[in-house]
C-alpha positions in Angstrom: -0.1 0.0 0.0 2.7 2.3 0.8 4.4 1.8 -2.7 1.2 2.7 -4.7 0.3 6.3 -5.8 -2.9 7.8 -4.3 -5.0 7.6 -7.6 -3.7 4.2 -8.5 -4.8 3.1 -5.1 -8.2 4.9 -5.2 -9.0 3.4 -8.7 -8.3 -0.1 -7.3 -10.5 0.4 -4.6 -13.5 1.9 -6.6 -13.3 -1.1 -8.9 -13.6 -3.5 -5.8 -16.7 -1.3 -4.7 -18.3 -1.1 -7.9 -18.2 -5.2 -7.7 -19.3 -5.4 -4.0 -21.2 -2.3 -3.3 -19.9 -1.9 0.2 -21.1 1.4 1.8 -18.4 3.9 2.6 -15.5 1.4 1.4 -13.8 3.9 -0.7 -13.6 6.6 2.1 -12.4 4.4 4.8 -9.7 2.7 2.5 -8.3 6.3 1.6 -8.5 7.1 5.3 -6.6 3.9 6.2 -4.3 4.7 2.9 -3.4 8.2 4.5 -2.7 6.8 8.0 -0.6 4.1 6.7 1.4 6.5 4.5 2.1 8.8 7.7 2.9 6.0 9.8 6.8 5.5 10.4 6.8 1.7 9.3 9.7 -0.1 8.0 9.4 -2.1 4.7 10.6 -5.2 6.7 7.6 -4.6 9.1 5.2 -3.9 6.2 6.3 -7.3 4.4 5.9 -9.1 7.7 2.2 -7.7 8.4 0.0 -10.5 8.0 -3.5 -10.3 6.6 -4.9 -11.3 10.3 -3.2 -8.3 11.6 -4.6 -6.1 9.0 -7.9 -7.5 9.9 -7.4 -6.6 13.6 -6.4 -3.1 12.7 -9.5 -2.9 10.6 -11.9 -3.0 13.4 -12.0 0.6 13.5 -13.3 0.8 9.8 -16.4 -1.5 9.3 -16.5 -1.4 5.8 -12.7 -2.4 5.4 -13.3 -5.3 8.0 -16.2 -6.3 5.6 -13.9 -6.4 2.5 -11.3 -8.1 4.2 -13.5 -10.6 5.6 -14.7 -11.4 2.2 -11.4 -11.5 0.8 -10.1 -14.2 3.5 -13.5 -16.4 2.6 -12.9 -16.5 -0.9 -11.7 -19.9 -2.1 -8.2 -19.8 -3.4 -9.0 -22.2 -6.6 -12.4 -23.8 -8.2 -10.6 -27.2 -8.4 -12.4 -30.0 -6.8 -10.6 -32.6 -4.8 -11.3 -36.0 -6.5 -10.7 -39.4 -4.9 -10.6 -42.5 -6.7 -11.1 -45.6 -4.7 
């Protein structure tokens, strides 16, 4: 998030919001973007930040919490497990 430009990040969030239609999603993500940009966090700390840590931090932002929960519950693949007995 720190490496992305403001407009690039906003366009990505607008695209996501057009699909999921979550109230206040763009505004909350832009607020979180500004908070993260101004925070003194090293690159190694940002790389080590897990998705769960971000989800805990997002408790202050209900729309972000919803979008991260959706992202965590999406299946990684559509492949099915077949067992031949």
